[in-house]
C-alpha positions as CSV (number, residue, x, y, z in Angstrom):
1,M,131.8,59.4,139.6
2,K,130.3,62.5,138.4
3,L,131.4,64.9,141.0
4,L,134.7,63.3,140.5
5,K,135.0,63.5,136.3
6,V,134.0,67.5,137.4
7,S,136.7,67.8,140.0
8,I,139.5,66.0,137.5
9,T,139.2,68.7,135.1
10,H,139.0,71.4,138.0
11,F,142.8,70.1,139.1
12,I,143.5,69.7,135.6
13,C,142.6,73.4,134.5
14,I,144.7,74.8,137.8
15,F,147.3,72.6,136.6
16,I,147.7,74.6,132.9
17,L,147.0,77.7,134.7
18,C,150.0,77.0,137.2
19,V,152.1,75.9,134.4
20,F,152.1,78.7,132.4
21,P,151.5,81.8,134.4
22,K,153.9,84.0,132.5
23,T,153.5,82.8,129.0
24,T,150.1,83.1,128.8
25,E,147.8,86.4,128.6
26,A,144.7,86.1,130.5
27,Q,140.7,88.1,131.0
28,I,138.1,87.8,133.8
29,G,134.6,88.2,131.9
30,V,131.0,88.7,132.9
31,K,128.3,87.4,131.1
32,I,124.4,88.1,130.8
33,G,121.7,87.0,128.0
34,T,119.1,84.7,127.7
35,T,118.6,80.7,127.7
36,V,116.4,79.3,125.1
37,S,115.6,75.3,125.2
38,S,113.2,72.2,125.3
39,F,113.6,68.6,126.2
40,Y,113.6,66.1,123.2
41,H,113.5,62.0,123.8
42,T,116.6,60.4,122.4
43,E,114.5,57.1,121.8
44,T,111.6,56.0,119.9
45,K,108.3,57.2,120.3
46,P,106.0,55.7,123.3
47,N,104.5,52.2,122.9
48,P,101.5,52.3,122.5
49,N,102.1,55.7,120.6
50,V,99.0,58.3,122.0
51,G,100.5,61.3,119.5
52,Y,102.7,62.8,121.9
53,D,105.9,64.5,120.9
54,I,107.3,63.9,124.5
55,D,105.5,62.1,127.3
56,L,106.3,63.4,130.8
57,R,103.2,61.9,132.5
58,P,105.9,59.1,134.8
59,Y,107.5,62.8,136.1
60,L,105.4,65.7,136.3
61,G,102.2,63.8,136.7
62,Y,99.1,62.7,134.7
63,D,97.8,66.8,134.8
64,I,100.6,67.4,131.9
65,E,98.6,64.4,129.9
66,W,96.2,67.1,128.2
67,A,99.0,69.7,127.8
68,Q,101.4,68.0,126.6
69,L,99.2,67.2,123.2
70,G,99.7,70.8,122.0
71,N,103.0,71.9,120.4
72,Q,106.0,72.1,122.7
73,K,107.7,75.6,122.8
74,P,111.0,76.6,123.7
75,V,111.9,78.3,127.3
76,F,113.3,82.0,127.5
77,S,114.9,82.0,130.9
78,P,118.1,84.3,132.6
79,F,121.3,83.7,132.1
80,I,124.2,84.7,133.7
81,G,128.2,84.1,134.3
82,V,131.9,85.3,134.8
83,Y,134.7,83.3,133.1
84,Y,138.6,83.2,132.9
85,N,139.8,83.6,129.2
86,Y,143.1,82.3,129.4
87,Q,145.5,82.0,126.1
88,I,147.7,79.8,125.8
89,S,149.2,81.0,122.6
90,N,148.9,83.5,120.4
91,R,145.5,81.5,118.6
92,F,144.6,78.9,120.8
93,G,143.0,79.9,124.7
94,L,141.1,77.9,127.4
95,R,137.8,79.1,129.1
96,P,136.8,78.3,132.3
97,E,133.1,79.2,133.4
98,L,130.6,79.7,136.3
99,S,127.2,80.5,135.3
100,F,123.3,80.4,136.5
101,T,120.9,79.3,134.3
102,Q,117.7,78.0,133.8
103,K,116.6,75.3,131.2
104,G,112.9,73.6,130.4
105,V,109.7,73.2,127.9
106,N,106.6,75.4,127.8
107,F,103.3,73.8,126.5
108,S,101.1,77.1,127.7
109,Q,99.0,78.2,124.8
110,S,95.7,80.2,124.0
111,D,94.4,79.2,120.6
112,Y,91.0,77.8,122.3
113,E,92.0,78.9,125.9
114,R,93.9,80.1,128.4
115,V,97.0,77.2,129.6
116,I,100.1,77.7,131.1
117,Y,102.1,74.8,131.8
118,K,106.0,75.8,132.0
119,V,108.8,73.7,133.2
120,K,112.1,75.1,134.7
121,I,114.9,73.8,136.1
122,S,117.4,76.1,137.4
123,Y,121.3,75.2,137.3
124,L,124.6,76.1,138.4
125,E,126.7,75.5,135.2
126,I,130.2,74.7,134.8
127,P,131.3,75.2,131.2
128,L,134.9,74.6,129.9
129,S,136.0,75.6,126.2
130,V,139.1,75.5,124.1
131,A,138.6,78.6,121.9
132,Y,140.6,79.5,118.6
133,K,140.8,83.3,117.3
134,F,140.4,82.7,114.2
135,I,139.9,86.2,113.1
136,K,142.3,88.2,115.2
137,K,142.9,92.0,115.3
138,D,143.6,94.9,117.4
139,K,140.1,95.8,117.9
140,F,138.1,93.2,116.9
141,V,138.4,89.3,117.5
142,C,136.1,86.1,116.4
143,E,136.3,83.0,118.2
144,L,135.2,79.4,117.5
145,Y,135.0,77.2,120.6
146,L,133.8,73.9,121.8
147,G,134.2,71.7,125.1
148,G,131.4,70.5,127.5
149,Y,129.5,71.3,131.2
150,G,128.5,69.8,134.0
151,A,125.4,71.4,135.4
152,F,124.3,71.4,139.5
153,K,120.4,71.5,140.0
154,I,119.3,74.1,142.2
155,N,115.7,74.0,142.1
156,A,113.1,72.5,139.7
157,V,109.3,74.0,139.3
158,K,106.2,73.4,137.1
159,K,104.0,76.1,137.0
160,V,100.2,75.2,135.8
161,A,97.2,77.5,135.2
162,I,93.8,76.9,133.3
163,H,91.1,79.3,132.3
164,N,90.7,82.2,134.7
165,S,92.4,80.3,137.8
166,K,95.7,81.3,139.4
167,V,99.1,80.2,138.1
168,E,100.2,77.4,140.9
169,K,104.0,76.8,141.6
170,T,104.9,73.1,142.7
171,Q,108.2,71.8,143.0
172,I,109.3,69.1,140.7
173,K,110.9,66.0,142.7
174,C,111.9,63.2,140.2
175,V,114.8,65.4,138.8
176,E,118.6,64.2,138.1
177,N,120.9,66.5,140.5
178,F,123.4,66.5,138.0
179,E,123.5,67.2,134.2
180,A,126.4,67.1,131.7
181,G,126.4,67.7,127.9
182,L,128.0,69.4,125.2
183,H,128.9,73.3,123.5
184,F,129.9,74.9,120.7
185,G,129.6,78.4,119.5
186,I,131.1,81.8,118.3
187,N,132.1,85.1,119.8
188,F,132.7,88.0,118.4
189,K,134.6,91.0,120.8
190,H,135.2,94.7,120.0
191,K,137.3,96.6,122.0
192,I,136.1,99.9,123.5
193,F,138.4,101.8,125.9
194,E,140.5,99.2,126.0
195,K,138.5,96.5,127.3
196,F,136.3,94.0,125.3
197,I,132.5,94.3,124.7
198,L,131.7,90.3,124.0
199,F,128.8,89.1,121.8
200,D,127.6,85.2,121.9
201,I,125.9,82.5,120.8
202,R,126.6,79.3,121.7
203,F,124.2,76.1,120.9
204,F,124.4,73.0,123.4
205,Q,123.1,69.8,123.4
206,G,122.5,67.4,127.0
207,L,123.9,64.1,127.1
208,S,122.4,63.0,130.4
209,N,118.8,61.8,131.7
210,I,117.2,64.8,132.8
211,F,114.6,62.9,135.1
212,Y,114.8,59.6,137.1
213,M,111.3,57.4,137.8
214,P,109.8,57.7,141.3
215,D,109.6,54.6,143.2
216,N,106.3,54.6,144.0
217,Q,105.0,56.0,140.4
218,P,103.4,53.5,138.6
219,K,105.1,52.4,135.3
220,L,103.1,53.6,131.9
221,Y,105.6,51.3,129.7
222,N,108.0,48.7,130.4
223,S,110.9,51.3,130.0
224,T,110.5,54.7,130.2
225,Q,112.3,57.4,128.1
226,K,115.2,59.4,128.2
227,T,114.7,62.9,128.5
228,K,117.6,65.4,127.9
229,N,118.1,69.0,127.0
230,A,118.5,71.2,124.2
231,G,119.0,74.4,123.2
232,F,121.0,77.7,122.7
233,N,122.3,80.5,124.6
234,L,122.5,84.5,123.5
235,I,125.1,86.2,125.6
236,I,126.4,90.1,125.9
237,G,129.6,90.4,127.8
238,Y,132.6,92.6,129.0
239,E,136.5,91.8,129.5
240,F,138.2,93.5,132.8
């Protein structure tokens, strides 16, 4: 069903591009930047409450138990993408994209001892946005945009180390293959040598559960909490 929804979205985009080829403008662009993300629960705290802001033991194993008592920190990861900026009118446009990014959580700390505990999930992400140019000049453009995204999991790992031990990298198996969410942002474009340089900030909010409960995993609670992604992207780009 999720794949069907993504296919329908792409079909609509292609249809629009074919129907309005002569009355619109289009630019292809590339983006690089960073993704800043963390996990959050969408329901009440675990019962019994053991003091965790987020309880990831059912999904990451019991080695997370001591680490998640510390403060949750965001993960900084690379972002690389391409996009097609399609102007439907003088002010409005559609922007399908294809990007690679990572999202996760970081419980590392060094207050009393060296602790490394990072979770990163790599995604092939397909965002689709509707953009509005509220400032449009010859050499400067500013846009507001909003939309949604679908993300297909490529890989999921956790990195763990204590004291002077070597960092161990382990695959995480109970991560859903698909994740979806909403985003909104603002970008600034400045023309240099007839091409636009892009500066973009985007906030995203996951709507789907990241993890699933393994069949052979004993349950800690009657019902496990839903875990979702949230964060923002800081991006620079170039339009051809």
